[in-house]
C-alpha positions in Angstrom: -24.7 15.5 -15.9 -25.5 16.9 -12.5 -23.3 18.9 -10.1 -23.3 20.7 -6.8 -22.3 24.3 -7.0 -24.2 26.0 -4.2 -22.5 27.4 -1.1 -21.9 24.5 1.4 -23.9 24.2 4.6 -22.2 26.0 7.5 -21.3 24.5 10.9 -24.0 24.1 13.4 -23.5 26.8 16.0 -23.9 24.5 19.0 -21.5 21.9 17.7 -19.0 24.6 16.7 -19.1 26.1 20.2 -18.4 22.6 21.7 -15.5 22.0 19.4 -14.0 25.4 20.2 -14.3 24.7 24.0 -12.4 21.5 23.5 -9.7 23.4 21.6 -9.5 26.0 24.4 -9.2 23.4 27.1 -6.1 22.0 25.4 -4.3 25.2 26.5 -1.7 25.1 23.7 -0.9 28.9 23.7 -1.1 31.6 21.1 2.3 31.3 19.3 3.5 28.6 17.0 2.1 26.6 14.0 -1.4 27.7 12.9 -4.2 25.1 12.7 -7.0 26.1 10.4 -10.5 24.8 9.8 -10.7 23.4 6.2 -14.4 24.1 6.1 -14.1 27.9 6.7 -10.4 28.8 6.5 -10.7 30.1 10.1 -7.7 29.9 12.5 -8.8 27.6 15.3 -5.5 27.1 17.3 -1.7 27.3 17.3 0.6 24.5 18.4 4.2 24.6 19.6 6.9 24.8 16.9 9.8 22.9 18.4 13.3 23.3 17.0 15.8 20.4 16.9 17.4 21.1 20.4 14.0 21.2 22.0 12.9 18.1 20.2 16.0 16.2 21.4 15.4 17.3 25.0 11.9 15.9 24.7 13.3 12.7 23.2 15.6 12.3 26.1 12.7 12.6 28.5 10.8 9.9 26.8 13.8 7.6 26.6 14.5 7.8 30.3 10.8 7.0 31.0 11.0 4.1 28.6 13.8 2.4 30.6 11.4 2.2 33.6 8.4 1.3 31.6 10.2 -1.7 30.0 10.4 -3.3 33.4 6.7 -3.1 34.1 4.5 -6.2 34.0 2.2 -7.0 31.1 -0.7 -6.7 33.5 0.3 -3.2 34.5 0.5 -2.1 30.9 -2.8 -3.7 30.1 -4.6 -2.0 33.0 -3.3 1.4 31.9 -4.4 0.7 28.3 -7.9 -0.4 29.5 -8.2 2.8 31.5 -7.1 4.8 28.4 -9.7 3.1 26.3 -12.4 3.9 28.9 -11.5 7.6 28.8 -11.4 7.7 25.0 -15.0 6.4 25.0 -16.1 8.8 27.8 -14.6 11.7 25.8 -15.8 10.4 22.5 -18.0 13.4 21.6 -15.2 15.8 22.4 -12.8 13.9 20.3 -15.3 13.6 17.4 -16.0 17.4 17.4 -12.3 18.1 17.5 -11.6 15.7 14.6 -14.2 17.4 12.5 -13.1 20.9 13.4 -9.5 20.4 12.4 -9.8 17.8 9.7 -13.2 18.5 8.2 -14.9 15.1 8.0 -18.6 14.9 8.8 -19.4 14.5 12.5 -20.9 11.0 11.9 -17.6 9.9 10.3 -15.6 11.5 13.1 -17.6 9.4 15.6 -16.9 6.3 13.6 -13.2 7.2 13.7 -13.3 7.5 17.5 -14.8 4.0 17.8 -12.2 2.7 15.4 -9.3 4.5 17.0 -10.4 3.5 20.5 -10.6 -0.1 19.5 -6.9 -0.2 18.9 -6.3 0.7 22.5 -8.7 -1.9 23.7 -7.2 -4.5 21.4 -3.6 -3.8 22.6 -4.7 -3.8 26.2 -5.7 -7.4 25.6 -2.6 -8.2 23.6 -0.3 -6.9 26.3 -1.1 -9.9 28.5 -0.4 -12.4 25.8 3.3 -11.8 25.1 4.9 -14.1 22.6 7.4 -16.7 23.5 8.2 -20.4 23.3 10.0 -23.4 24.7 11.3 -26.3 22.7 14.0 -29.0 22.7 17.0 -28.6 20.4 16.9 -31.2 17.7 20.0 -33.0 19.1 18.4 -33.2 22.5 21.4 -31.6 24.2 19.7 -28.2 25.0 16.5 -26.5 25.5 15.6 -23.3 23.6 13.7 -20.5 25.3 12.4 -17.6 23.3 10.9 -14.4 24.6 10.0 -10.9 23.4 11.6 -7.7 24.7 10.7 -4.0 24.0 12.6 -2.8 20.9 13.2 0.6 22.6 12.3 4.2 21.9 9.9 4.5 19.0 9.4 7.6 16.7 5.8 7.6 15.5 4.9 9.9 12.5 1.2 10.2 11.8 -0.8 11.7 8.9 -3.7 14.2 8.9 -6.5 12.2 7.5 -7.3 10.0 10.5 -5.8 12.0 13.4 -7.0 9.7 16.2 -6.9 6.3 14.6 -3.4 6.7 13.1 -2.1 7.8 16.5 -3.7 5.1 18.6 -2.8 2.2 16.4 0.9 3.2 16.8 1.0 4.4 20.4 -1.1 1.6 21.9 1.1 -1.3 20.7 4.3 0.6 21.7 2.9 1.0 25.2 1.8 -2.7 25.3 5.3 -3.8 24.2 7.0 -1.7 26.9 8.3 1.1 24.7 8.5 4.9 25.0 7.2 7.0 22.1 7.9 10.3 20.4 4.8 11.2 18.4 4.9 13.7 15.5 1.4 14.4 14.2 0.8 16.2 10.9 0.7 20.0 11.5 -2.7 20.2 9.7 -4.4 18.1 12.4 -2.3 17.9 15.6 -5.1 18.8 18.1 -6.6 15.4 18.3 -3.3 13.8 19.1 -2.7 16.3 22.0 -6.1 15.4 23.5 -5.6 11.7 23.0 -2.2 11.7 24.7 -3.6 13.9 27.5 -6.3 11.3 28.1 -3.6 8.6 28.1 -1.8 10.4 30.9 -5.0 10.7 32.9 -5.4 7.0 32.5 -2.0 6.3 34.1 0.5 6.3 31.2 3.6 8.0 32.7 3.6 11.7 31.8 7.1 11.4 30.2 6.6 8.1 28.4 4.6 9.4 25.3 5.7 12.8 24.1 4.0 14.9 21.3 6.2 17.0 19.1 5.0 19.5 16.5 7.4 21.2 14.2 7.3 23.2 11.0 10.5 21.5 9.8 9.7 17.9 9.2 13.0 17.2 7.4 15.1 18.7 10.2 13.1 16.6 12.7 13.7 13.4 10.8 17.4 14.0 10.3 18.0 14.8 13.9 15.7 12.2 15.6 16.3 9.2 13.4 20.1 9.6 13.7 19.9 9.9 17.4 21.4 6.8 19.1 18.6 6.5 21.6 16.0 5.8 18.9 15.5 2.2 17.9 12.2 2.2 15.9 10.4 4.4 13.4 6.8 4.0 12.3 5.5 6.3 9.5 2.2 6.6 7.7 2.3 8.9 4.7 3.5 9.2 1.1 5.8 6.8 -0.6 8.4 9.5 -1.5 8.7 10.6 2.1 8.8 6.9 3.2 11.7 6.3 0.9 13.6 9.2 2.5 12.9 8.0 6.0 14.0 4.4 5.1 17.3 5.8 3.8 18.0 7.6 7.1 16.9 4.6 9.1 19.2 2.3 7.1 22.2 4.1 8.4 21.4 3.1 11.9 19.6 -0.2 11.0 16.4 1.0 12.8 13.3 -1.2 13.0 10.8 0.3 10.6 7.1 0.2 9.8 6.0 2.1 6.7 2.4 2.5 5.6 2.7 4.3 2.3 0.8 5.3 -0.7 -2.0 3.4 -2.4 -3.7 3.0 -5.7 -6.5 0.6 -4.8 -8.4 -1.3 -7.5 -12.0 -2.1 -6.9 -13.3 -4.9 -9.2 -17.1 -5.5 -9.8 -17.9 -8.7 -11.7 -21.1 -9.3 -13.6 -22.4 -11.7 -11.0 -22.1 -9.2 -8.1 -25.1 -8.2 -6.1 -25.7 -4.8 -7.6 -27.0 -3.1 -4.4 -24.2 -4.5 -2.3 -21.6 -3.6 -4.9 -22.8 0.0 -5.1 -23.0 0.3 -1.4 -19.4 -1.1 -1.0 -18.0 1.1 -3.8 -19.6 4.2 -2.3 -18.1 3.4 1.1 -14.7 2.6 -0.4 -14.6 5.8 -2.4 -16.3 8.3 -0.2 -15.2 7.3 3.3 -13.3 10.3 4.6 -14.2 12.2 1.5 -11.9 9.8 -0.5 -8.9 11.1 1.6 -7.8 7.6 2.6 -4.9 5.5 1.5 -7.2 2.5 0.9 -9.9 4.5 -1.0 -11.1 2.9 -4.2 -8.9 4.5 -6.8 -9.4 2.5 -10.0 -13.0 1.1 -10.3 -13.1 -1.7 -12.8 -16.6 -2.9 -13.7 -17.4 -5.9 -16.0 -19.2 -5.0 -19.1 -22.5 -6.8 -18.3 -23.1 -4.9 -15.1 -21.4 -1.7 -16.0 -24.4 0.4 -17.1 -26.6 -0.4 -14.1 -23.7 -0.1 -11.6 -22.5 3.3 -13.1 -26.0 4.7 -13.1 -26.7 3.7 -9.5 -23.4 5.0 -8.2 -23.8 8.2 -10.1 -27.2 8.7 -8.4 -25.7 8.0 -5.0 -22.9 10.5 -5.5 -25.1 13.2 -6.9 -27.3 13.0 -3.8 -24.6 13.6 -1.3 -25.0 16.7 0.8 -21.8 18.9 0.9 -21.0 21.2 3.8 -19.1 21.8 7.0 -18.8 18.7 9.1 -20.4 20.2 12.2 -23.8 20.4 10.5 -26.6 17.9 10.4 -27.0 15.5 7.4 -23.7 16.2 5.8 -22.2 13.4 3.7 -19.1 15.1 2.4 -17.0 17.7 4.2 -14.1 19.8 2.9 -10.9 18.6 1.5 -7.9 19.3 3.7 -6.6 22.3 1.8 -6.8 24.4 -1.4 -4.1 22.2 -3.1 -6.3 19.2 -2.8 -9.2 21.0 -4.5 -6.8 22.0 -7.3 -5.7 18.4 -7.7 -9.2 17.1 -8.0 -10.0 19.8 -10.6 -6.9 18.9 -12.6 -7.5 15.1 -12.5 -11.1 15.5 -13.7 -10.2 17.9 -16.5 -7.4 15.7 -17.7 -9.7 12.6 -17.8 -12.4 14.5 -19.8 -9.8 15.9 -22.2 -8.7 12.3 -22.9 -12.2 11.1 -23.7 -13.8 10.2 -20.3 -17.4 11.2 -19.7 -18.2 13.3 -16.6 -21.5 12.1 -15.1 -21.7 14.2 -12.0 -19.7 16.8 -10.1 -16.3 17.7 -11.4 -16.2 21.2 -9.9 -15.1 23.0 -6.8 -18.1 24.1 -4.6 -18.5 27.8 -4.1 -18.1 29.4 -0.7 -15.5 29.5 2.1 -13.4 26.4 2.7 -12.0 23.7 0.5 -14.9 21.8 -1.1 -15.2 19.7 -4.2 -18.4 18.1 -5.5 -18.8 14.3 -5.4 -17.6 13.3 -8.9 -18.0 10.3 -11.2 -16.2 9.9 -14.5 -16.9 6.9 -16.7 -14.9 5.5 -19.7 -11.6 6.6 -18.1 -8.7 5.8 -20.5 -5.8 3.9 -19.1 -3.4 6.8 -19.7 -5.4 9.4 -17.8 -3.8 10.8 -14.7 -6.8 9.7 -12.6 -6.1 6.1 -13.6 -2.5 6.2 -12.5 -2.2 8.6 -9.5 -3.5 8.3 -6.0 -6.6 10.4 -6.1 -7.2 11.2 -2.4 -10.5 12.9 -3.0 -14.2 12.3 -3.9 -13.6 11.4 -7.6 -14.8 8.0 -8.7 -13.1 6.9 -11.9 -14.7 3.9 -13.7 -13.2 1.7 -16.4 -14.9 -1.3 -18.0 -13.3 -4.8 -18.4 -14.3 -8.0 -20.1 -12.5 -11.0 -18.6 -11.3 -11.9 -15.1 -7.7 -12.2 -16.3 -7.9 -8.7 -17.8 -9.2 -7.2 -14.5 -6.4 -8.8 -12.5 -3.7 -7.7 -14.9 -4.9 -4.1 -14.9 -5.4 -4.1 -11.1 -1.8 -5.3 -10.6 -0.3 -2.9 -13.1 0.9 -0.4 -10.5 3.9 0.0 -8.2 1.5 0.2 -5.2 -0.1 -2.7 -3.3 -2.0 -1.6 -0.3 -5.6 -2.5 -0.7 -8.0 -4.0 -3.2 -11.7 -4.8 -3.4 -13.6 -7.6 -5.1 -17.4 -7.8 -5.6 -18.8 -11.2 -6.8 -21.4 -13.7 -5.5 -19.0 -16.6 -6.3 -16.9 -17.7 -3.3 -14.4 -19.4 -5.5 -13.9 -16.4 -7.7 -13.7 -14.0 -4.7 -10.9 -16.0 -3.0 -9.0 -16.8 -6.2 -9.0 -13.1 -7.3 -8.1 -12.0 -3.8 -5.1 -14.4 -3.9 -4.0 -13.0 -7.2 -4.2 -9.3 -6.3 -0.8 -7.9 -5.3 -2.1 -6.1 -2.2 -1.7 -6.3 1.5 -5.4 -6.4 2.2 -8.6 -7.2 0.2 -12.2 -6.2 0.9 -14.5 -8.9 -0.4 -18.1 -7.7 -0.9 -17.4 -4.7 1.4 -15.9 -1.3 1.2 -14.4 -0.8 4.7 -12.0 -3.7 5.4 -10.0 -2.1 8.2 -10.2 -3.7 11.6 -8.2 -3.3 14.8 -7.9 -7.1 15.0 -6.4 -7.5 11.6 -2.8 -6.7 10.3 -3.0 -3.6 8.1 -0.2 -2.9 5.6 0.9 -3.1 2.0 3.3 -4.7 -0.4 5.5 -3.3 -3.2 5.8 0.5 -2.9 3.0 0.7 -0.4 5.2 -0.2 2.5 6.4 -2.8 5.0 5.4 -3.9 8.4 1.9 -4.3 9.8 -0.3 -2.3 12.2 -3.2 -3.9 14.0 -3.8 -7.5 15.0 -1.4 -9.6 17.0 1.2 -8.7 14.4 1.1 -5.0 15.3 2.7 -5.4 18.7 5.5 -7.5 17.2 6.7 -4.5 15.4 7.7 -3.0 18.7 9.4 -6.2 20.0 12.7 -7.9 19.6 12.9 -11.7 19.6 15.5 -13.2 22.0 16.4 -16.8 22.6 18.3 -18.5 25.4 20.1 -21.7 24.7 19.9 -23.8 28.0 22.3 -26.7 28.1 20.9 -30.0 29.3 22.7 -31.9 32.1 24.3 -35.0 30.6 22.4 -38.1 31.4 24.1 -40.4 33.9 
């Protein structure tokens, strides 16, 4: 077994100065909710802490702006979104440094998030000028049926901390494209990126009142007040399944349109006929992207017996070689976890698996020093009753279980209440498609570890949520379908 126990590499001074300049330029004030750097524990900013009356005032401002925005042309919305995309690209380095400073991921990954998050804006700029609709004859021939899409109305968008730009843009951009106003509540751990992204949207021509950012220390009071307000017609939430259930309960009272991207417990299946190098690369990406702090991270890694030893050895070597440190440093492969509780959770999951008979191959310990670091970890021989085999890990712990038959792998993969993502590695096209069809998930990565794409509909089944973000389907979540029945003139 090998492990990383040294003090993590510190932020590069030049990159740190740039990130802090970006924070200062936001001008958010000195009072309110603290935002800390997870790599150092240092306070980097405070953001406003709005109470319910202030939030409802902001909501009213957005709603009034939405009435006018709904009457704009698709071309006008598209032009504004294109301009926003160009600004996101132009300010990409500032955004990346800010993401790393407040969330902790390595700068290279933050840059990748900027590209990914910006792509949603470009995609919906293009979708804005392709509104859905149709024209058909009624079956009896006595009428013509015209269908069109209309903005659903004011949307409440609640985003998580792990992808602070991408989770915001993939909600805000389709709302704008559809003609809706938006009230955005980012996670209090990582609100700064959202503030900058919305500021860039306003510079691009999005009306200043149309998209409002609300930060508050009382999420429950926010949800109760806002989702019960008669002006709100849509809620989109990304976060945990328990919180999603609570929001759905409130939304049900007012029959709100809802999109819920909730928890995951992604299976990753490696068959004996997989290309070993590609499988290891894909599993590493699916596990370690964002430090494992992703709802589609590989959670349960099932490896067929014939390839298990070679795969496990190779993945162990990859994980043991990852450099751990503050994200604003060169060559870092793993940054901090978001907070101390996350480190405690990784420690508990690892200890429980080992106590139940699993073998720790690398890592398994918190890394000494300031900040919230946990060593890249691999555990093999994980028993089915271990916590790490049943809970969403949300960290850099790879938990490997062996299997024998295809049917066994599918049954074990589907033995969960969650159904967001799954992964299949095999050189057989027939097997890849057959297994993907049988997995109870909303998306499947086949021979790759990063399946997300702005052009594709992202979302889950079972307890992993409902609705879709991305693709042509994403804008439909912010639209109502209407139809007009046009009587035909009786023939002479």
